[in-house]
N, C-alpha and C positions, 0 to 999 in steps of 0.2 A: 531602113539602111542599117544593116547588121554589123558592119565592120568599121574599125578605126585603124588607119595605117600608121605604124610606128616609123620613126626616122631610119632605123637600121634597114627596114624592109624597103623604104623609098630609095635609100642610097643604093641598095643592091639592084633594084629595078633600073635605076638611072645608069648604073654601071653595065647593065645588060646581062646580069646573072640569069641564066636560062631558067632554073627552077623557080626563082622569084618572079620572073616575068610570067611564066606559065601559071603559077598559082594565083597571081593577081588577076590574070585574064579569066581564070575559072570562077572567081568570086565577084568580078566586076558587075555582073548583072544583078547581084543582090544588093548593091549599093555600098559605096565606100566613102568615108569621110576622113579628114585629117584634122588634127588639132593645130591651132596657130603655133603652138610650141614646136611641133614637129616641123612645120615650115621653117621656123627660125633655126632649128638645129641643122636642117639640110642646107639652108642658105649659107651657113658658116663655111661649108665646103667651097662654095663659089669664091668667097673672100680669101680663102687660103690658096686659091689657084692662081696661075699666071695670068689668066684672063677673066677677072670676076664678072665683067659685063656679059660675056657669052655664057658663062656658067649660070648666072642668074636668069638669063632669058630661057635657057633650057629648063631650069627648075620651075620657073613660072608657068611655062607651057605644060609641063608635067602636072603640076598641082591644079591647073585650071580644070582638069577633068573631074575633080573631087570637090565636094562641099567642105569648106573650111569652117570648123567650129571654133568660136572665140572663147576666151576665158570669161566666164560669167560668174555671178555670185554663187550660183548652185555648184559650179565646178570648184570655186574657191573653198566653199564649205566642205565639199567632199574631200578635197585635197587636205584640208586641216584635220578632218576626222581620221583619214587614213594615215597621215603623218604621225599623229599622236599615237595611233594604234601601233604602227611600225616602231616608233621610238620606244614605247613601253616594252615591246618584245625584242628589242635589240636587232631589228631586221631592216634598218633604214635602206632606202634606195635614193638615188639622186632626186632633187626637187623637180628637175625637168621631166624625168621619167614618171614621177609621181603626179605631175600635172596631166600628163598624157593618160595615165591610169585613171585619174579622177574624171577626166573627160569621158573615157569609155564607160565608166561606172554611171556617170550622170545620165548619159544617153542610152544606156543598156546596149552597148556595142561590144562585139568580140574584137580583141586587139590582135592585129596581124603583126607579129614580131618574131625575130629570130632569137630573142632573148627571153624565152619562156621561163627559164629557171629563175631569172631575176624578177620577173613580173608575177610569178606565182606566189610571191610573198604577200601580195595585196589581196585581202579577203574579198571574195565576190567577183573578182576580175576574171574574165574569160580570155586568156591569151592562147593564140594558136599560131 
């Protein structure tokens, strides 16, 4: 499974953005996972909508097609290592994004994101 789906990409696919949908379809056969953090970030959108129940149902259905990777001790250790590195270099990113990056690094996955510039700060991460 070579890919990890970031929240921004999932949101664009759920909105029906054609280039995001096409790109996701192209890589789907190679295996795609999501971090539990990404799921939580996307679920927030449902709770901000007029009909949270319907939004959550749509999102749950969408995420059911992917393996969800939980936060493990290995991910937590990688998070801490990367956070210390980014802090030393004055290049911090949000903790949620860093947990997603740590998940990708732990499982050696390429991160599907529209925010490559942001994630390129994380050494060893492969954003696309």
